[in-house]
PANU-325875 format. One line per field, with one value per residue: residue number from 1; x, y, z of N, C-alpha, C, CB in turn; residue in one letter. Coordinates in steps of 0.2 Angstrom, whole numbers, plus 2048, in hexadecimal, padded with zeros to 3 digits. Each point is the difference from the previous one (the first is absolute). Glycine has a CB too. Layout:
! residues N
resi: c(NUM;...)
n_x: c(X;...)
n_y: c(Y;...)
n_z: c(Z;...)
ca_x: c(X;...)
ca_y: c(Y;...)
ca_z: c(Z;...)
c_x: c(X;...)
c_y: c(Y;...)
c_z: c(Z;...)
cb_x: c(X;...)
cb_y: c(Y;...)
cb_z: c(Z;...)
resn: c(A;...)
//
This chain:
! residues 281
resi: c(1;2;3;4;5;6;7;8;9;10;11;12;13;14;15;16;17;18;19;20;21;22;23;24;25;26;27;28;29;30;31;32;33;34;35;36;37;38;39;40;41;42;43;44;45;46;47;48;49;50;51;52;53;54;55;56;57;58;59;60;61;62;63;64;65;66;67;68;69;70;71;72;73;74;75;76;77;78;79;80;81;82;83;84;85;86;87;88;89;90;91;92;93;94;95;96;97;98;99;100;101;102;103;104;105;106;107;108;109;110;111;112;113;114;115;116;117;118;119;120;121;122;123;124;125;126;127;128;129;130;131;132;133;134;135;136;137;138;139;140;141;142;143;144;145;146;147;148;149;150;151;152;153;154;155;156;157;158;159;160;161;162;163;164;165;166;167;168;169;170;171;172;173;174;175;176;177;178;179;180;181;182;183;184;185;186;187;188;189;190;191;192;193;194;195;196;197;198;199;200;201;202;203;204;205;206;207;208;209;210;211;212;213;214;215;216;217;218;219;220;221;222;223;224;225;226;227;228;229;230;231;232;233;234;235;236;237;238;239;240;241;242;243;244;245;246;247;248;249;250;251;252;253;254;255;256;257;258;259;260;261;262;263;264;265;266;267;268;269;270;271;272;273;274;275;276;277;278;279;280;281)
n_x: c(6DC;807;7F2;7FC;80E;7FE;7F2;805;80C;7F7;7F7;80C;805;7F2;7FF;80E;7FC;7F2;806;80B;7F6;7F8;80D;803;7F1;802;80F;801;7F5;805;80E;7FB;7F7;80C;80B;7F7;7FF;810;801;803;7F4;80E;7FC;7F3;808;80B;7F7;7EF;808;809;7FC;7FA;810;7FB;7F3;7FC;7F8;7FC;7F5;7FB;801;7F7;7F5;7FF;7FF;7F1;80E;7F6;7EF;7F4;80C;7F4;7F4;802;800;7F1;7FB;804;7F8;7F2;800;804;7F5;7F4;803;7FF;7F2;7FA;806;7FA;7F1;7FD;808;7F7;7F3;804;805;7F3;7F7;808;800;7F0;7F6;7FB;7FD;7FD;80E;80A;807;7FD;809;80C;800;800;80E;807;7FD;80B;80A;7FC;804;810;7F8;801;7F0;7FB;809;7F1;7F9;80B;7FD;7F1;801;809;7F6;7F3;806;806;80C;809;80B;7FC;80D;7F2;807;80B;7F5;7F7;80A;808;7F3;7FD;80E;7FF;7F2;809;809;7F5;7F7;80C;802;7F1;7F9;80B;7FF;7F1;800;80A;7F5;7FC;7F2;807;803;7F1;7FA;809;7FB;7F1;803;805;7F1;808;7F2;807;808;805;807;807;808;804;807;805;80B;809;801;805;80F;805;7F5;803;80F;7FE;7F8;80A;80C;7F8;7FA;80E;807;7F4;801;810;7FE;7F2;80A;7F1;7FA;809;7FE;7F0;801;80B;7FA;809;811;7F8;7FB;810;7FC;80E;7FA;7FF;80E;806;7F9;806;80F;801;7FB;80C;80D;7FF;80F;7FD;803;803;7F1;7FA;807;7FB;7F1;802;805;7F4;7F6;806;7FF;7F1;801;80C;7F9;7F3;808;808;7F3;7F8;80C;7F7;7F2;804;802;7F2;7F8;805;7FE;7F2;7F7;7F6;804;805;7F0)
n_y: c(33D;7F3;7F9;80C;800;7F1;802;80B;7F7;7F3;808;807;7F2;7FB;80D;7FE;7F0;803;80B;7F6;7F5;80B;805;7F1;7FD;80C;7FF;7F1;802;80F;7FB;7F5;80A;80A;7F6;7F7;80C;800;7EF;7FD;7F7;800;80A;7F7;7F3;807;809;7FB;80C;807;80F;7FA;7FD;802;802;7F4;810;7F2;7FE;80F;802;7F4;805;80F;7FB;7F7;7F5;7F8;7FE;805;80A;808;7F5;7FE;810;801;7F4;806;80E;7F9;7F8;80C;80A;7F5;7FD;80F;802;7F4;804;80F;7FD;7F6;807;80D;7F9;7F5;80B;807;7F3;7FB;80F;804;7F4;7FB;7F4;7F5;800;80C;7F3;7F9;80A;7FF;7F1;801;808;7F6;7F3;808;7FC;7F0;7FE;800;807;7F0;801;805;7F5;7FC;80D;808;7F7;802;810;801;7F6;809;80D;7F9;801;7F5;80C;80E;808;7FB;7F1;808;80A;7F6;7F8;80D;806;7F3;801;810;7FF;7F9;80D;80B;7FA;800;810;805;7FA;806;80E;801;7FC;80D;80B;806;7F9;80F;7FD;7FC;80D;80A;7F9;803;80F;801;7FA;7F1;7F7;7F6;808;80C;7F5;7F9;80C;809;7F5;7F2;805;809;7F5;7F5;809;7F4;7F7;803;7FD;7F2;7FC;805;7F8;7F3;801;802;7F4;7F6;804;7FD;7F0;7FB;7F3;7FE;80A;7FE;7F0;802;809;7FC;7F6;80D;7FC;80E;7FD;7FD;809;801;7F2;7FC;806;7F6;7F4;805;802;7F1;7FB;808;7FC;7EE;807;810;7FD;80E;800;7FD;80D;80A;7FC;802;80F;805;7FA;808;80E;801;7F9;809;80D;7FD;7FE;80E;80A;7FA;7FD;80C;7F8;7F3;808;807;7F3;7F9;80D;809;7FF;805;80E;7FC;804)
n_z: c(D23;7FB;7FC;7F7;7F9;7FD;7F9;7F7;7FB;7FD;7F7;7F8;7FC;7FA;7F6;7F9;7FD;7F9;7F7;7FB;7FC;7F7;7F8;7FB;7FA;7F6;7FB;7FA;7F5;7FC;7FD;7F6;7F8;7FD;7FC;7F6;7F6;7FF;7FB;7F1;804;806;80C;805;803;808;80A;804;807;7F4;7FF;7F1;7FF;7EF;808;7F5;7FF;7F7;80C;7FF;7F1;7FC;80A;7FB;7F0;803;800;80A;7FF;7FB;80A;7F9;800;80F;804;7FA;809;80E;7FD;7FD;80D;80A;7FC;800;80F;804;7FA;808;80E;7FF;7FC;80B;80C;800;801;80B;80A;800;802;80C;808;800;7FE;810;7F4;80A;7F8;80A;803;7F2;7F7;809;7FF;7F0;800;80A;7F6;7F7;80D;7FE;7F0;7FB;7F4;804;806;7F2;7F5;7FE;802;7F7;7F3;801;800;7F3;7F7;803;7FA;7F1;80E;7F6;7FD;80C;806;806;804;80A;806;807;808;804;806;809;808;802;808;80C;801;7FE;80C;80B;7FE;7FF;80D;80A;7F8;802;80F;803;7F9;810;7FB;800;7F0;7FC;807;7F7;7F3;805;802;7F1;7FA;804;7FA;806;7F5;80A;809;7F4;7FB;80D;809;7FA;7F5;80A;80B;7F5;7FB;809;7FA;7F2;802;806;7F3;7F5;805;802;7F1;7F9;807;7FC;7F0;7FF;804;7F6;7FB;802;7F6;7F4;802;7FF;7F3;7F5;7F4;7FD;802;800;810;806;80C;7FE;805;7F1;7FD;80A;7F8;7F2;805;805;7F2;7F8;809;805;7FE;805;813;7F7;7FB;80F;806;7F5;803;810;7FE;7F8;80B;80C;7F9;802;80E;804;7FC;809;80D;800;7FE;80C;80D;805;7FC;808;80E;7FE;7FE;80D;80A;7FC;80C;7F7;802;80F;7FF)
ca_x: c(801;805;7FD;7FC;805;803;7FA;7FF;805;7FF;7FA;802;804;7FC;7FC;804;802;7FB;800;806;7FE;7FB;803;804;7FC;7FD;805;805;7FD;800;807;802;7FC;802;807;800;7FE;806;805;7FF;7FE;806;802;7FA;801;807;801;7F9;7FF;805;7FE;802;806;7FD;7F9;7FD;7F9;7FC;7FA;7FC;7FF;7FC;7F9;7FD;800;7FB;803;7FF;7FA;7FB;800;7FC;7F9;7FE;7FF;7FA;7FA;801;7FE;7F9;7FD;801;7FC;7F9;7FE;800;7FA;7FA;801;7FF;7F9;7FC;802;7FE;7F8;7FF;803;7FC;7F9;801;802;7FC;7F8;7FE;7FB;800;805;806;805;800;803;807;804;800;806;806;802;805;807;802;801;804;7FC;800;7FB;7FA;802;7FB;7FA;801;801;7F9;7FC;803;7FE;7F9;800;805;806;807;805;7FF;803;7FB;800;805;7FF;7FB;802;805;7FC;7FC;804;804;7FB;800;805;7FE;7FA;803;803;7FC;7FA;802;802;7FA;7FD;804;7FF;7FB;7F9;7FF;802;7FB;7FA;801;800;7F9;7FD;803;7FD;802;7FD;805;805;804;805;805;805;803;804;803;805;806;803;802;805;805;7FE;7FF;807;803;7FC;802;806;800;7FD;804;806;7FD;7FE;806;803;7FB;801;7FB;7FA;802;801;7F9;7FC;803;803;804;806;800;7FC;803;804;808;801;800;806;806;7FF;801;807;804;800;803;807;801;807;803;7FD;802;7FB;7FB;801;7FF;7F8;7FD;802;7FC;7F9;800;801;7FA;7FD;805;7FF;7FA;800;805;7FE;7FA;801;7FD;7F9;7FF;801;7FB;7FA;800;801;7FC;7F9;7FC;800;7FD;7FB)
ca_y: c(804;7FD;7FB;803;802;7FA;7FD;805;7FF;7FA;801;804;7FB;7FB;803;801;7FA;7FE;805;7FF;7FA;802;804;7FC;7FB;804;804;7FB;7FE;806;801;7FB;802;806;7FF;7FB;803;803;7FB;7FB;7F9;7FD;803;800;7F9;7FF;805;803;806;805;806;7FF;803;807;801;7FF;803;7FE;7FD;805;804;7FC;7FF;807;802;7FC;7FB;7F9;800;805;804;806;7FE;7FD;805;804;7FC;801;806;800;7FB;803;806;7FE;7FD;806;804;7FD;800;806;802;7FB;800;806;800;7FB;801;806;7FD;7FB;803;805;7FE;7FB;7FB;7F9;7FC;803;7FC;7FA;801;802;7F9;7FC;803;7FE;7F9;800;800;7F9;7FC;802;800;7FA;7FC;802;7FF;7FD;805;806;7FE;7FF;806;804;7FD;801;807;802;805;7FC;803;807;803;801;7FA;800;806;7FF;7FC;803;806;7FD;7FE;806;804;7FE;804;807;801;7FF;806;806;800;803;807;805;800;804;807;802;801;807;803;7FF;804;807;800;800;807;805;7FE;7FA;7FA;7FA;800;806;7FF;7FB;803;806;800;7FA;7FE;804;7FD;7F9;800;7FB;7F9;7FF;800;7F9;7FB;800;7FD;7F9;7FC;800;7FC;7F9;7FE;800;7FA;7FB;7FB;7FB;802;801;7FA;7FD;803;802;7FB;804;802;808;803;7FE;805;7FE;7F9;7FB;801;7FC;7F9;7FE;802;7FB;7FA;801;801;7FC;7FF;806;802;807;803;800;804;807;801;801;806;805;7FF;802;807;805;7FF;802;807;802;7FE;804;806;801;7FD;804;800;7F9;800;804;7FC;7FA;801;806;7FF;805;806;800;806)
ca_z: c(7FA;7FC;7FD;7FA;7FB;7FC;7FD;7FA;7FB;7FC;7FC;7FA;7FC;7FD;7FB;7FA;7FD;7FC;7FA;7FB;7FC;7FC;7FB;7FC;7FD;7FA;7FC;7FD;7FA;7FC;7FE;7FB;7FA;7FC;7FE;7FC;7FA;7FD;7FF;7FB;803;803;806;804;803;804;806;801;805;7FF;7FC;7F9;7FD;800;7FF;7F9;800;7FA;802;802;7FA;7FB;802;800;7F9;7FC;7FC;803;804;7FF;807;800;800;806;805;7FF;802;807;802;7FF;805;807;801;800;807;805;7FF;802;807;804;7FF;803;807;803;801;804;806;804;802;806;806;803;7FF;804;7FE;803;7FE;800;802;7FC;7FA;802;801;7FA;7FC;804;7FE;7FB;802;802;7FA;7FA;7FA;7FD;802;7FC;7FA;7FB;7FF;7FD;7F9;7FD;7FF;7FB;7FA;7FF;7FE;7FA;802;7FF;7FB;800;806;805;803;805;805;805;805;804;804;805;805;803;804;807;803;801;804;806;802;800;804;806;800;800;807;805;7FF;805;7FD;800;7FA;7FC;802;7FE;7F8;7FE;802;7FB;7FA;7FD;801;801;7FB;801;806;7FE;7FC;802;806;801;7FB;801;806;800;7FB;802;7FF;7F8;7FD;802;7FD;7F9;800;801;7FB;7FA;800;800;7F9;7FD;802;800;7FB;7FF;7FD;7F8;7FD;7FF;7FC;7FA;7FC;7FB;803;800;805;806;805;801;803;7FB;7FB;803;7FF;7F9;7FF;803;7FB;7FA;801;806;802;801;806;801;7FD;804;806;7FE;7FF;807;803;7FD;802;807;802;801;807;805;800;802;808;803;7FF;804;807;805;800;803;807;803;800;805;807;802;802;7FD;804;807;802)
c_x: c(805;7FD;7FB;804;802;7FA;7FF;805;800;7FA;802;804;7FC;7FC;805;802;7FA;7FF;805;7FF;7FB;802;803;7FC;7FD;805;804;7FC;800;807;802;7FC;803;807;800;7FE;806;806;7FF;7FE;805;802;7FB;801;806;800;7F9;800;805;7FE;802;806;802;7F8;7FD;7F9;7FC;7F9;7FB;7FE;7FC;7F9;7FC;7FF;7FB;803;7FF;7FA;7FB;7FF;7FB;7F9;7FD;800;7FA;7FA;800;7FD;7F8;7FC;801;7FC;7F8;7FE;800;7FA;7FA;800;7FE;7F9;7FB;801;7FE;7F9;7FF;802;7FC;7F9;801;802;7FB;7F8;7FF;7FA;802;806;807;806;801;804;808;804;801;806;806;802;805;807;802;801;804;7FC;800;7FA;7FA;802;7FA;7FA;802;801;7F9;7FC;803;7FE;7F9;7FF;804;805;807;803;7FE;803;7FB;7FF;805;7FF;7FB;802;806;7FD;7FC;804;803;7FB;800;805;7FD;7FA;802;803;7FB;7FA;802;802;7FA;7FC;803;7FF;7FA;7FA;7FF;802;7FB;7FA;801;800;7F8;7FD;802;7FD;803;7FC;805;806;804;805;805;806;803;804;803;806;806;804;803;806;805;7FE;7FF;807;803;7FC;802;807;800;7FD;804;806;7FD;7FE;806;803;7FC;802;7FA;7FA;801;801;7FA;7FC;802;802;804;806;801;7FD;803;803;807;801;7FF;805;806;800;802;807;805;7FF;803;807;802;807;803;7FE;802;7FA;7F9;800;800;7F9;7FD;802;7FC;7F9;7FF;800;7FA;7FD;804;800;7FA;800;804;7FD;7FA;800;7FD;7F9;7FE;800;7FA;7F9;7FF;800;7FC;7F9;7FB;800;7FE;7FC;801)
c_y: c(7FD;7FA;802;802;7FA;7FD;804;7FF;7FA;800;804;7FC;7FB;804;802;7FA;7FE;804;7FE;7F9;801;804;7FC;7FB;804;803;7FB;7FE;806;801;7FB;801;805;7FF;7FA;802;803;7FB;7FC;7F9;7FD;803;7FF;7F9;7FF;805;803;806;805;806;7FE;803;7FE;800;7FF;803;7FE;7FD;805;805;7FD;7FF;807;802;7FC;7FA;7F9;801;805;804;806;7FF;7FD;805;804;7FC;800;806;801;7FC;803;806;7FF;7FD;805;804;7FD;7FF;806;803;7FC;800;806;800;7FA;801;805;7FD;7FB;804;805;7FE;7FA;7FC;7F9;7FC;803;7FC;7FA;801;802;7F9;7FC;803;7FE;7F8;800;800;7F9;7FB;802;7FF;7F9;7FB;801;7FF;7FD;804;806;7FF;7FF;806;804;7FD;802;807;802;804;7FD;804;807;804;801;7FA;7FF;806;7FF;7FB;803;806;7FC;7FD;806;804;7FE;805;807;801;7FF;807;806;800;802;807;805;7FF;804;808;802;801;808;803;7FF;804;808;800;800;807;805;7FE;7FA;7FA;7FA;801;806;7FE;7FB;803;806;7FF;7F9;7FE;804;7FD;7F9;800;7FB;7F8;7FF;7FF;7F9;7FB;800;7FD;7F8;7FC;800;7FB;7F8;7FE;7FF;7F9;7FA;7FB;7FC;802;801;7F9;7FC;803;801;7F9;803;803;808;803;7FE;806;7FE;7F9;7FA;800;7FD;7F9;7FE;801;7FA;7FA;801;800;7FC;800;807;804;808;804;800;804;807;802;801;806;806;800;802;808;805;7FF;803;808;803;7FF;805;807;802;7FD;804;7FF;7F9;800;804;7FD;7FB;802;807;7FE;806;806;7FF;806;802)
c_z: c(7FB;7FC;7FA;7FB;7FB;7FC;7FA;7FA;7FC;7FB;7FA;7FB;7FC;7FA;7FA;7FC;7FB;7F9;7FB;7FC;7FB;7FA;7FB;7FB;7FA;7FB;7FC;7F9;7FB;7FD;7FA;7FA;7FC;7FD;7FB;7F9;7FC;7FE;7FA;804;803;807;805;804;804;806;801;804;7FF;7FC;7F9;7FE;7F9;801;7F9;800;7FA;802;801;7FA;7FB;802;800;7F9;7FC;7FC;803;805;7FE;807;800;800;806;806;7FF;802;808;803;7FF;805;807;801;800;807;805;7FF;803;808;804;7FF;804;808;804;802;806;807;804;802;806;807;803;7FF;804;7FC;802;7FE;800;802;7FC;7F9;801;801;7FA;7FC;803;7FF;7FA;802;803;7FB;7FB;7F9;7FD;802;7FC;7F8;7FB;800;7FD;7F8;7FD;800;7FB;7F9;7FE;7FE;7FA;802;800;7FB;7FF;806;806;804;805;805;805;805;805;805;805;806;804;804;807;804;801;805;807;803;800;804;807;801;800;806;805;7FF;804;7FC;800;7F9;7FB;801;7FE;7F8;7FE;801;7FA;7F9;7FC;801;801;7FB;801;806;7FE;7FB;802;807;801;7FC;802;806;7FF;7FB;802;7FF;7F9;7FD;802;7FC;7F8;7FF;801;7FB;7FA;800;800;7F9;7FC;800;7FF;7F9;7FF;7FC;7F8;7FD;7FE;7FA;7F9;7FC;7FA;802;800;806;807;804;801;804;7FB;7FB;803;7FF;7F9;7FE;802;7FC;7FA;800;806;802;801;806;801;7FD;805;806;7FE;7FF;807;803;7FD;802;807;802;801;807;805;801;803;808;803;800;804;807;806;800;802;807;803;800;805;807;803;802;7FD;805;807;802;807)
cb_x: c(7FE;809;801;7F7;804;808;7FB;7FA;807;804;7F8;800;809;7FF;7F8;805;808;7FA;7FB;807;803;7F8;801;809;7FD;7F7;800;805;7F9;7F7;803;802;7F6;7F9;805;7FD;7F5;7FD;802;809;7F8;804;807;7F9;7FA;806;80C;7FC;7FC;808;802;7F4;804;80A;800;807;806;80B;806;804;80A;80A;804;805;80C;7F8;809;80C;807;7FA;80C;80A;802;805;80D;805;801;80A;80B;802;802;80B;80A;801;806;80C;805;7FF;809;80C;803;7FF;809;809;7FE;801;80B;806;7FD;803;80B;809;800;804;7FE;7F4;7F7;7F9;7FE;7F5;7F5;7FD;7FB;7F3;7F9;7FE;7F5;7F7;7FF;7F9;7F5;80B;804;80D;804;7FC;80C;804;7FB;806;80B;800;7FE;809;809;7FD;7FD;7F7;7F7;7FC;801;7F5;808;7FA;7FB;808;803;7F8;7FD;808;800;7F8;802;807;7F9;7FD;809;804;7F9;802;80B;804;7FB;804;80A;7FF;7FC;808;804;808;7FC;802;80C;804;7FE;807;80B;7FF;801;80A;7FD;80C;7F7;7F6;7F9;7F6;7F7;7F6;7F9;7F7;7F7;7F4;7F7;7FB;7F8;7F4;7FE;804;7FA;7F6;801;802;7F7;7F9;805;800;7F5;7FC;807;7FC;7F6;802;807;7F7;80C;803;7FC;805;80B;800;7FC;804;7F6;7F5;805;801;7F6;803;7F5;802;7FC;7F4;7FB;801;7F7;7F4;7FD;7FF;7F5;7F6;800;7F6;800;800;802;80C;805;7FF;807;80B;800;801;80B;807;7FF;805;80A;7FE;7FA;807;807;7FA;7FE;80A;804;7FA;80A;80A;7FF;804;80D;806;800;805;80C;807;804;7F8;7FE;80A;7F8)
cb_y: c(80A;803;7FA;804;80A;7FE;7FC;808;807;7FB;7FF;80A;802;7F9;805;80A;7FD;7FC;809;806;7F9;7FF;80A;801;7FA;803;809;7FC;7F7;805;804;7F8;7FC;807;804;7F9;802;80A;800;805;7FF;7FD;809;808;7FC;7FD;802;7F4;7F8;7F7;808;7FF;801;804;807;7F6;809;7FE;7F6;800;806;7FA;7F6;803;804;80A;808;7FD;7FC;7F8;7FC;806;7FE;7F5;801;805;7F9;7F8;805;802;7F6;7FB;806;7FF;7F5;800;805;7FA;7F7;802;804;7F9;7F9;806;805;7F8;7FE;809;801;7F7;7FF;808;805;806;807;800;7FA;80A;804;7FC;804;80B;800;7FE;80A;809;7FD;806;80C;803;7FC;7FD;80B;801;801;808;7FF;7F5;7FB;804;7FB;7F5;800;803;7F7;7F8;802;7FE;805;7F5;7F5;7FE;806;809;7FB;7FB;807;802;7F6;7FD;808;7FD;7F5;800;801;7F4;7F8;801;7FC;7F3;7FC;800;7F7;7F4;7FD;7FE;7F4;7F7;7FF;805;7F5;800;7FE;7F4;7F8;802;7FA;7F4;7FD;801;80C;805;804;7F9;7FA;808;802;7F8;7FB;806;808;7FC;7FE;80A;807;7FC;80C;808;801;807;80C;804;801;80A;80B;802;804;80C;809;801;807;80D;806;807;800;7FC;806;80B;7FF;7FE;806;80B;7F9;802;7F5;7FF;7FF;7F6;803;80D;805;800;80B;809;7FF;803;80C;804;7FE;807;80B;7F9;7F6;801;7F4;7FE;7FD;7F4;7F8;7FF;7F9;7F4;7FB;800;7F7;7F5;7FE;800;7F6;7F6;800;7FD;7F4;7F9;800;801;7FB;808;808;7FB;7FF;80A;803;7F9;7FB;806;7FB;7F7;807;7FA;7FB)
cb_z: c(808;807;80B;808;807;809;80A;808;807;80B;809;807;809;80B;809;807;80A;80B;807;808;80A;809;808;809;80B;808;808;80B;806;807;80B;809;806;808;80A;809;804;807;80C;7F8;7F7;7F4;7FA;7F9;7F6;7F5;7FE;7FE;808;801;80A;7FD;80C;7F9;80A;7FE;805;7FA;805;80B;802;7FD;807;80B;801;800;7FD;800;809;7F8;802;7FB;7F4;7FC;800;7F6;7F5;800;7FD;7F4;7F8;800;7FB;7F3;7FD;800;7F6;7F5;7FE;7FE;7F5;7F5;7FD;7FA;7F4;7F7;7FC;7F9;7F4;7F7;7FB;7FD;7F5;80B;7F6;801;7F9;803;80C;806;7FC;805;80B;800;7FD;808;805;7F9;803;80A;803;807;7FE;800;80B;809;804;803;80A;80B;802;805;80C;808;802;809;80C;7F8;807;804;7FA;7F9;7F8;7F9;7F6;7F8;7F7;7F7;7F9;7F7;7F6;7F7;7FA;7F7;7F6;7FD;7FC;7F4;7F7;7FE;7FB;7F5;7F9;802;7FA;7F4;7FD;801;7F4;808;805;80D;803;7FF;80A;80A;7FF;803;80C;806;7FF;801;7F9;804;7F8;7FC;808;800;7F7;7FB;805;804;7F7;7FB;806;802;7FD;808;80A;800;800;80C;808;7FF;803;80C;805;7FF;807;80C;802;802;808;806;803;80B;80B;802;806;80C;80A;805;802;7FB;7FB;7F4;7FA;7FA;806;800;80A;802;7FC;809;809;7FE;801;80B;805;7FD;7FB;7FD;7F9;7F3;805;7FF;7F4;7FD;805;7FA;7F5;801;802;7F6;7F8;802;7F9;7F4;7FC;7FE;7F5;7F5;7FE;7FD;7F5;7F5;7FB;7FF;7F7;7F5;7FF;7FC;7F4;7F7;7FF;7F8;80B;7FC;7F5;803;7F8)
resn: c(M;R;S;M;T;R;T;N;R;L;M;S;A;I;K;Y;L;A;S;S;V;M;V;L;V;I;A;V;P;L;Y;I;S;V;M;G;G;F;K;S;V;G;Q;L;R;A;E;P;V;S;V;P;H;P;F;N;W;S;Q;Y;T;D;M;L;A;G;K;V;G;L;F;W;L;E;L;A;N;S;V;V;V;G;L;G;T;V;A;V;V;L;V;I;G;T;F;A;G;Y;A;L;A;R;I;K;F;K;L;N;K;A;I;Y;L;Y;F;Q;L;G;L;L;F;P;L;A;V;A;I;L;P;L;Y;L;Q;L;R;T;F;H;L;L;D;T;R;I;G;V;I;L;P;Q;A;A;F;G;L;A;V;M;L;M;L;L;R;G;F;I;K;A;I;P;M;E;L;E;E;A;A;A;I;D;G;Y;G;R;F;G;F;L;F;Q;I;V;V;P;L;S;T;P;I;L;A;T;T;A;V;L;T;L;V;A;S;W;N;N;F;F;T;P;L;L;V;F;N;T;E;K;K;F;T;L;P;L;G;V;M;G;Y;M;G;E;H;A;A;D;W;N;L;I;L;A;F;L;T;L;A;M;I;P;A;I;V;I;Y;V;C;F;Q;K;Y;I;V;A;G;L;T;G;G;A;I;K;G)
//
């Protein structure tokens, strides 16, 4: 008993230590970024980790007032691209997930495995064929040219979650719905979609955050500065203000805030979607 108690205490200590290290790895860069935006360049170089004295709000206020950079325009572009990507993933993913889970046909498993291959290959592998396709369909320097590739890679995660969830819904529930006069679409929209709310919310949040942080696809597609999303804006801002690290850190902080707020507000839905199961019959 004593050995078991010691082992449990040791495992708990290791878990707490690992959690503390992870918190520091995440929190320290955030702290430096936020506080760095309140410092002058000289103070940031001399005391990068210290608390600003005094706090200089001009970097943040000038940026929010539109005096420096294109923060609000790039924020709006990120919102449009992110919400567009989420809409495409949810609509196509809902229909595809239901079809792969409930409709039996010869290529069912092959199509599902094909989608799951998207989890194995990063976007960089498909850079050349993707660019050629977008150029062929005249989608370069358009928002839809960013939305469609992001949605294509986001579908793999949604199908993995939704297909398993729908397959776990008892067939008796679908048979009862059929007796009540519901067809496939009625069962999908009246029963499956409401039951799948945690999965849909999880997919929406993960897709939105991934789109918000995506740098590679907008870099490939956009040429016009006024269409840049926040990650591209950060790159351009760093090139324009290479010596003004306080301005760069202020821009980075403002760019991170929406994604952090979204993740924190919908964290419970993400946990429910990743750990919850279907209805038990």
